[in-house]
Structure formats: structure tokens, C-alpha cells
C-alpha positions as CSV (number, residue, x, y, z in Angstrom):
1,X,-36.4,-4.0,-6.9
2,X,-34.8,-0.6,-5.9
3,X,-35.3,-1.5,-2.3
4,X,-33.8,-4.9,-2.7
5,X,-30.7,-3.6,-4.6
6,X,-30.1,-0.8,-2.1
7,X,-30.5,-3.2,0.9
8,X,-28.2,-5.7,-0.8
9,X,-25.5,-3.1,-1.4
10,X,-25.8,-1.9,2.2
11,X,-25.6,-5.5,3.3
12,X,-22.4,-6.1,1.3
13,X,-20.8,-3.0,2.9
14,X,-21.8,-4.0,6.4
15,X,-20.7,-7.6,5.8
16,X,-17.2,-6.4,4.7
17,X,-16.9,-4.3,7.9
18,X,-17.8,-7.3,10.0
19,X,-15.4,-9.5,8.1
20,X,-12.6,-7.0,8.7
21,X,-13.6,-6.8,12.3
22,X,-13.6,-10.6,12.7
23,X,-10.2,-10.8,11.0
24,X,-8.8,-8.2,13.3
25,X,-10.1,-10.0,16.3
26,X,-8.4,-13.2,15.2
27,X,-5.2,-11.4,14.5
28,X,-5.3,-9.7,17.9
29,X,-5.8,-13.1,19.6
30,X,-2.7,-14.4,17.7
31,X,-0.7,-11.4,18.8
32,X,-0.2,-10.0,15.3
33,X,0.2,-6.3,14.4
34,X,-3.1,-4.5,13.8
35,X,-3.9,-1.5,11.7
36,X,-6.4,0.0,9.4
37,X,-5.7,-0.9,5.8
38,X,-3.0,-3.4,6.7
39,X,-4.3,-5.7,3.9
40,X,-2.5,-3.4,1.5
41,X,0.7,-4.6,3.0
42,X,0.1,-8.1,1.7
43,X,1.2,-9.0,-1.9
44,X,-1.4,-11.6,-2.4
45,X,-4.2,-9.1,-1.6
46,X,-2.7,-6.5,-4.0
47,X,-2.2,-9.0,-6.9
48,X,-5.7,-10.4,-6.4
49,X,-7.4,-7.0,-6.2
50,X,-5.5,-5.8,-9.3
51,X,-6.7,-8.8,-11.2
52,X,-10.3,-8.3,-10.1
53,X,-10.4,-4.6,-10.9
54,X,-8.8,-5.2,-14.3
55,X,-11.4,-7.9,-15.1
56,X,-14.2,-5.5,-14.0
57,X,-12.7,-2.8,-16.3
58,X,-12.6,-5.3,-19.2
59,X,-16.3,-6.1,-18.6
60,X,-17.2,-2.4,-18.7
61,X,-15.6,-2.2,-22.2
62,X,-17.5,-5.3,-23.4
63,X,-14.4,-7.3,-23.6
64,X,-15.0,-9.7,-20.8
65,X,-18.6,-9.9,-19.6
66,X,-18.7,-11.0,-16.0
67,X,-21.8,-12.8,-14.8
68,X,-22.6,-15.0,-11.8
69,X,-22.3,-18.7,-12.7
70,X,-25.6,-20.2,-14.0
71,X,-25.5,-22.8,-11.2
72,X,-25.5,-20.0,-8.6
73,X,-28.3,-18.2,-10.4
74,X,-30.4,-21.4,-10.4
75,X,-29.6,-21.8,-6.8
76,X,-30.9,-18.3,-6.0
77,X,-34.0,-19.0,-8.0
78,X,-34.3,-16.2,-10.5
79,X,-32.9,-13.0,-12.0
80,X,-34.1,-10.8,-9.1
81,X,-31.9,-12.7,-6.7
82,X,-29.1,-12.6,-9.3
83,X,-29.2,-8.8,-9.3
84,X,-29.4,-8.7,-5.5
85,X,-26.3,-10.9,-5.3
86,X,-24.4,-8.6,-7.7
87,X,-25.4,-5.6,-5.6
88,X,-24.2,-7.3,-2.4
89,X,-20.8,-8.2,-4.0
90,X,-20.4,-4.6,-5.3
91,X,-20.9,-3.2,-1.8
92,X,-18.4,-5.7,-0.3
93,X,-15.8,-5.0,-3.1
94,X,-16.1,-1.2,-2.6
95,X,-15.5,-1.5,1.1
96,X,-12.3,-3.5,0.7
97,X,-10.8,-0.9,-1.6
98,X,-12.0,2.1,0.4
99,X,-10.0,1.4,3.6
100,X,-6.8,3.4,2.7
101,X,-8.9,6.5,1.9
102,X,-11.2,6.3,5.0
103,X,-8.5,6.2,7.7
104,X,-8.7,10.0,8.5
105,X,-12.5,9.7,9.0
106,X,-12.7,6.5,11.0
107,X,-9.2,6.5,12.6
108,X,-10.4,7.6,16.0
109,X,-13.2,4.9,16.1
110,X,-10.9,2.2,14.8
111,X,-8.2,3.2,17.2
112,X,-10.6,2.9,20.2
113,X,-12.1,-0.3,18.9
114,X,-8.7,-2.1,18.6
115,X,-7.9,-1.3,22.2
116,X,-11.1,-3.1,23.3
117,X,-12.3,-6.6,23.4
118,X,-14.0,-8.7,20.6
119,X,-17.6,-7.6,21.4
120,X,-16.7,-3.9,21.3
121,X,-14.7,-4.3,18.1
122,X,-17.6,-6.1,16.3
123,X,-20.1,-3.5,17.6
124,X,-18.0,-0.5,16.5
125,X,-17.3,-2.0,13.1
126,X,-21.0,-2.8,12.7
127,X,-21.8,0.9,13.3
128,X,-19.1,1.9,10.8
129,X,-20.6,-0.4,8.2
130,X,-24.1,1.0,8.8
131,X,-22.7,4.6,8.5
132,X,-21.0,3.9,5.2
133,X,-24.1,2.2,3.8
134,X,-26.5,4.9,5.0
135,X,-27.1,6.4,1.5
136,X,-28.3,3.0,0.3
137,X,-30.4,2.5,3.4
138,X,-32.1,5.9,2.7
139,X,-32.7,4.8,-0.9
140,X,-34.3,1.6,0.4
141,X,-36.6,3.5,2.8
142,X,-37.4,6.2,0.3
143,X,-37.2,4.6,-3.2
144,X,-38.9,7.5,-4.7
145,X,-35.7,9.5,-4.5
146,X,-34.3,7.7,-7.5
147,X,-36.7,9.8,-9.6
148,X,-34.1,12.6,-9.2
149,X,-31.7,10.5,-11.4
150,X,-31.5,11.2,-15.1
151,X,-33.5,8.9,-17.4
152,X,-31.8,6.0,-19.2
153,X,-29.9,7.0,-22.4
154,X,-26.5,7.3,-24.0
155,X,-25.1,8.8,-20.8
156,X,-25.3,5.4,-19.2
157,X,-22.8,4.0,-21.9
158,X,-20.5,7.0,-21.4
159,X,-20.7,6.5,-17.6
160,X,-19.9,2.8,-17.9
161,X,-16.8,3.6,-20.0
162,X,-15.8,6.3,-17.5
163,X,-16.1,3.9,-14.7
164,X,-14.1,1.4,-16.7
165,X,-11.3,4.0,-17.0
166,X,-11.4,4.6,-13.2
167,X,-11.2,0.8,-12.6
168,X,-8.2,0.5,-14.9
169,X,-6.5,3.3,-13.1
170,X,-7.2,1.5,-9.8
171,X,-5.7,-1.7,-11.2
172,X,-2.5,0.2,-12.3
173,X,-2.3,1.9,-8.9
174,X,-2.5,-1.5,-7.2
175,X,0.3,-2.8,-9.4
176,X,2.5,0.1,-8.4
177,X,1.7,-0.6,-4.7
178,X,2.6,-4.3,-5.3
179,X,5.8,-3.1,-6.8
180,X,6.7,-1.1,-3.6
181,X,5.5,-3.9,-1.4
182,X,6.8,-7.1,-3.0
183,X,9.5,-5.9,-5.4
184,X,9.9,-5.3,-9.1
185,X,10.0,-8.9,-10.1
186,X,6.6,-9.8,-8.5
187,X,5.0,-6.6,-9.9
188,X,6.4,-7.1,-13.4
189,X,5.3,-10.8,-13.5
190,X,1.8,-9.9,-12.4
191,X,1.6,-7.1,-14.9
192,X,2.8,-9.3,-17.8
193,X,0.3,-12.1,-16.8
194,X,-2.6,-9.6,-16.7
195,X,-1.6,-8.1,-20.1
196,X,-1.4,-11.6,-21.5
197,X,-4.8,-12.4,-20.1
198,X,-6.4,-9.4,-21.8
199,X,-4.5,-10.1,-25.1
200,X,-5.6,-13.7,-25.1
201,X,-9.3,-12.7,-24.4
202,X,-9.1,-10.2,-27.3
203,X,-7.8,-12.9,-29.7
204,X,-10.5,-15.2,-28.5
205,X,-13.2,-12.7,-29.3
206,X,-11.6,-12.1,-32.7
207,X,-11.5,-15.9,-33.3
208,X,-15.2,-16.2,-32.4
209,X,-16.0,-13.5,-35.0
210,X,-17.4,-11.1,-32.4
211,X,-17.0,-7.5,-33.5
212,X,-16.1,-4.9,-30.9
213,X,-16.9,-1.2,-31.3
214,X,-14.1,1.2,-32.0
215,X,-14.1,2.4,-28.4
216,X,-14.0,-1.1,-27.1
217,X,-11.0,-1.9,-29.4
218,X,-9.2,1.1,-28.2
219,X,-10.0,0.2,-24.6
220,X,-8.7,-3.3,-25.2
221,X,-5.4,-2.0,-26.3
222,X,-5.2,0.3,-23.2
223,X,-6.2,-2.6,-20.9
224,X,-3.3,-4.7,-22.3
225,X,-0.7,-2.0,-22.5
226,X,-1.3,-0.5,-19.0
227,X,-0.2,-3.4,-16.9
228,X,2.6,-4.0,-19.4
229,X,3.8,-0.4,-18.9
230,X,3.8,-1.0,-15.1
231,X,6.0,-4.1,-15.7
232,X,8.5,-2.1,-17.7
233,X,8.5,0.7,-15.1
234,X,9.1,-1.9,-12.4
235,X,12.2,-3.2,-14.3
236,X,13.6,0.3,-14.7
237,X,16.0,1.5,-12.0
238,X,14.7,4.4,-9.9
239,X,16.5,7.3,-8.5
240,X,16.0,9.3,-5.3
241,X,14.7,12.8,-5.9
242,X,16.1,15.8,-4.1
243,X,12.9,16.2,-2.1
244,X,13.1,12.6,-0.9
245,X,16.8,13.0,0.1
246,X,15.8,15.6,2.7
247,X,14.0,13.0,4.7
248,X,15.9,10.8,7.1
249,X,14.8,7.2,7.7
250,X,12.8,6.8,10.9
251,X,15.0,5.8,13.8
252,X,13.6,6.0,17.4
253,X,17.1,6.1,19.0
254,X,18.3,8.9,16.7
255,X,14.9,10.7,17.3
256,X,15.5,10.9,21.1
257,X,19.1,12.0,20.5
258,X,18.1,14.8,18.2
259,X,15.4,16.1,20.5
260,X,17.9,16.0,23.4
261,X,20.2,18.2,21.3
262,X,17.5,20.8,21.0
263,X,16.4,20.0,17.5
264,X,12.9,20.2,16.2
265,X,11.9,16.9,14.6
266,X,9.0,16.1,12.3
267,X,8.1,12.4,12.0
268,X,5.9,11.5,9.0
269,X,4.5,7.9,9.0
270,X,3.3,7.2,5.5
271,X,2.9,4.4,3.0
272,X,2.7,4.1,-0.8
273,X,-0.9,2.8,-0.6
274,X,-2.0,5.7,1.7
275,X,-3.8,8.2,-0.6
276,X,-4.3,10.7,2.3
277,X,-0.6,10.7,2.9
278,X,-0.1,11.6,-0.8
279,X,-2.6,14.5,-0.4
280,X,-0.8,15.8,2.6
281,X,2.5,15.5,0.8
282,X,1.3,17.5,-2.3
283,X,-0.8,20.1,-0.4
284,X,1.4,20.7,2.6
285,X,5.0,19.3,2.4
286,X,5.5,20.5,-1.1
287,X,4.4,24.1,-0.5
288,X,7.1,26.7,-0.6
289,X,6.4,28.2,2.8
290,X,6.4,24.8,4.5
291,X,9.5,23.7,2.8
292,X,11.2,26.9,3.8
293,X,10.3,26.2,7.4
294,X,11.4,22.6,7.2
295,X,14.7,23.7,5.7
296,X,15.7,25.6,8.8
297,X,18.9,24.3,10.3
298,X,17.2,23.4,13.6
299,X,14.6,21.2,11.9
300,X,15.1,17.5,11.1
301,X,12.6,15.4,9.0
302,X,12.1,11.7,9.6
303,X,9.9,9.5,7.4
304,X,8.6,6.1,8.5
305,X,7.5,4.0,5.5
306,X,4.8,1.6,6.6
307,X,4.2,0.2,3.0
308,X,5.5,-3.1,4.3
309,X,4.9,-4.6,7.8
310,X,7.3,-3.1,10.3
311,X,6.9,-3.9,14.0
312,X,8.8,-0.8,15.1
313,X,6.5,1.5,13.2
314,X,3.4,-0.4,14.4
315,X,4.7,0.1,18.0
316,X,5.2,3.8,17.3
317,X,1.6,4.1,16.1
318,X,0.3,2.3,19.2
319,X,2.3,4.7,21.4
320,X,0.0,7.5,20.1
321,X,-3.1,5.2,20.2
322,X,-3.2,5.3,16.4
323,X,-4.0,2.2,14.2
324,X,-4.0,3.9,10.9
325,X,-2.0,6.4,8.8
326,X,-1.1,9.1,8.1
327,X,0.5,10.1,11.4
328,X,2.6,13.2,11.8
329,X,4.3,14.0,15.1
330,X,6.4,17.0,15.9
331,X,9.1,17.0,18.7
332,X,11.1,19.8,20.2
333,X,12.5,21.2,23.4
334,X,9.0,22.4,24.4
335,X,7.4,19.0,23.6
336,X,10.0,16.2,23.9
337,X,7.3,13.5,24.1
338,X,5.9,14.5,20.7
339,X,2.8,16.3,19.6
340,X,0.6,14.3,17.2
341,X,-1.1,16.3,14.4
342,X,-4.5,15.7,12.7
343,X,-4.6,13.2,9.9
344,X,-5.6,15.9,7.4
345,X,-2.9,18.5,7.6
346,X,-2.9,22.1,6.5
347,X,0.2,24.3,6.1
348,X,-0.9,26.5,9.0
349,X,-1.4,23.6,11.4
350,X,2.1,22.2,10.6
351,X,3.9,25.5,10.9
352,X,2.2,26.5,14.1
353,X,3.0,23.1,15.6
354,X,6.7,23.4,14.6
355,X,6.9,26.9,16.2
356,X,5.1,25.6,19.4
357,X,7.4,22.7,20.1
358,X,10.6,24.6,19.2
359,X,12.8,26.4,21.6
360,X,11.6,29.9,22.3
361,X,14.7,31.4,20.8
362,X,14.3,29.5,17.5
363,X,10.6,30.4,17.3
364,X,11.3,34.1,17.9
365,X,14.1,34.0,15.2
366,X,11.7,32.4,12.8
367,X,9.0,35.1,13.5
368,X,11.5,37.9,12.9
């Protein structure tokens, strides 16, 4: 059974990669914009995934048990096949949610694949799927390794509740992304409907006379309040922070003009759904030494927001053979064509790049 479950999860992961590859091939044939994680630009995907993750979270807190329909179980002829199907769907579900986080690690392979033909795209994505599912394949070949896991006990209940909290956080995060992608009205409406769904299910359980544990009752309240809180936040006016005001909106024409004037320009391509972009922002851009360097009068910051589809930003990414974000590029008199930086930034990498592309006089002034 261990072998079957591990193989099924690996199969779900690989299937999702092949499904993404096939979708990209079709989009490429249609002349559409391609990129890694572009499904997070689609409101229908965000609303659907927010609903699914919230329902999974509810099932982890015993509020809404999720099971494969009995007709499907009968079709698969037994509980073993039922569990295998669940493992397969879990692998597929995890892959769809993981794409914004995996861009720095698969960006080169994806970028190369999307410049090739359909056979190369499918083969490369197949290899990516096998790579991501490798731990499950190892468990299938060596099932004895599961003996290293703790024995069943109360820790399983606590782990299930912890996973439920993580899923709830994911659902809230998806609603915030929906807010930035489709607007406050869509996000607020989706949040209210999800809160109403959880509340209705809780009332139904109470009407049925089913008693929930104290922890499950508290979780039910959180499950109902969390999407409602997002709805209230979406309806509240937002204000631009001082840190955000330092960034200019990406403009290719202004970019070339600034470089021609001898300025050093940093272009940051980001998106609300890009977690790696947020990590770079917190660990690099918000550091005092980096902010001090970026506040120099000869430095201009530009931010390209790819949260929503934007052909100009997609073309800019393709110029550097990138199909995923983050992408940070520095321009200056010594590098007017731009110098792309690694996806995972460090303060040292960014400061050295700024000094390298700047005019020699500016760099010497900064060193002194």
C-alpha cells in the first residue's frame, strides 16, 4: 500500500506538470503570453483554488469531511484504489499551488523549454515532474524507509490541525491575490460567499445534532471569519506607503532616457502572488544598507507589476530569456543594455551590481 500511495502521488505530480506543459504548448500555438505561474493572473483560478483550499481546511477540522463520491469508489473497485486516487489528486493539487514558489529553481529549465518546440517542452516538463516527485519514488522503491516516521498517536491529530491552519492561510493568501488581480468587489464577494458556505455547514451540523470538539468549534469560527475579514479589508481604501512611493512605474521609454542621462536604474519585475519576490523585498530591498545605496541621487528604481497580464512586461521578460519572476535588472553607463541578476538576491549581489554598472565616478564616490 505504501508503494501504491507513493507512486500515485508521484503520478499526480508528473501529471500536473504534463498538463501545464500541454496548456503552454496550446497557448504558444495560439500566440498567447507564456510564463511560469501565469495561472495566478486568472481570477477564476484564484477563486477556485481559494474555495478548494478552504474546503480542505474545513475537512481537516472535522467540519466538512471530503470523500470521493461512492460511485467513483465503486468504479475503482475498492478502498485501496480509493486511497490511491486520493494520493494522486493530492500530488496534482500540490503541484498547481507550488508554481509561484518554484520559479527560482526551475526558471532556467522553463525558460529554455518555452523557446523550443512542443516535444522539447513536454520532455523538459516531464523531467521536472519526475524531479519533484523523486522523494515519493524513493519511498516506492524503498518502502522500509517509512519506519523512520513516528508511530501513530495524538501527534497525527495535532499535525492534521496544523495542516488545516496552513491551508486556511493559503486560502486567505489566495483571496488577497484575487483582490489585487480582479479588484476589491470580486474578492469581497468571493470571501463573503465562502464565509456563508462555512457558516451554513456549521448550522447544518448543529441541526443534525452532530457535536464538534472545542477545537473544531473554534476552527469553524476562524474558517468563517477569515474570508470575511479579507472581504472587509478589500472594501477598505488602501494608501501608498513611503517605501512604495520611492518606486517609479515601469516605463521602457523612460528607462532608456534615464540610462542615456547617466543614471543607474534598477528594474524589479514582481507580482503579488510571487512569494520569492516578497522574500527578496524583505531580505534585500528593506535592508538599511541597500536602501541607503538606492537612495543615492544617481539611482532610479522602477517596478514592473506582473500581477495582472501585461504584454509589455511579458516582452521585457522574453528580452532576457526569462519566463518567470522575480527578475531584477540593473542599468547604467557601464551596462546600458542591462545586467540581469539572479532570482534569489542578496544585498551583496545587488550593491556590487549597482556599483559595476554605474559610472566610474559615481562608484568611486560611493566607495569613499
